[in-house]
C-alpha angles and dihedrals in degrees: 000000000000122000089248090056091046090048092054091051092049090050093048096049098044091045089064093053111031133047127244091240134134113232092216117086114225136148100187133047095246092046090060091047094052093041089055090050090053091049093071106116090352136094120256090233091060092044090054091053092049096045091052087063096038097050093043091057093039105032099175143028094260093057091047091049091052096042120107116255088230094059094045089048092052091053096046096040094112089063094063128230082057100161094054092042092048091053092048092050095049096045092037089058090049091049093050091049097044101037105027105032094250095303124110106244123246103221130081092230094055095041091055090060091065113096112262095009117129131170094279093057093040093052091050090053093047092051104036100035102030103025095235124147108264140152115224101205099201125152094276093049093049095046097046098041088048093052090048092050094241096119138023128243129327102292105123095211094050090048090049092052094045094051093043088059096053107030120076110253092237091056101043101092093040093051091053090054090049091049089059092054093041091047093054095041106040118348095057124170093247124036098357114208096243093164089064097041121117091201105055093113089056097043120105093195093052091049089058094055 
């Protein structure tokens, strides 16, 4: 079986079980961008609780750009790395206003110029906001695709390239969302529930047990 064939089977099976749904709650383009920044080393559930408070107090980019780093940091403290993240949010808001007219840009090159934005965040914006094919190589994506033998190692960029080569463009973003749900539900980092897994016959790691 080729990796492309395996990829199609993985997509087909997970599509029947899990929704194509981002775990982060956001109504505006910049809200998704900053929520993704906050999600580094933090659960999406906690990020959603924090952003509800943050975006209620600062309901637009201008207010975020003018907010004090200290106040942003205090609100987002439960997410960890709060000082760095607060600086990125404040200066990210300023950057989007000054350089992009208040609209989150739609190219990888421009997105990477925004403070705190890496390829994972950029790919999520490109896929969820602009509907472009993109692989969001988060921890779930890297772990699951590695176990399945669809991608090598734990380097996010290499995983992104490997999956982009074997997953149909129209399914890439959806599969990454489903990997998140599947990774929390079954293919967990520790003690994966292989007995409940719909992909054991496709899994390289399971075959080695």
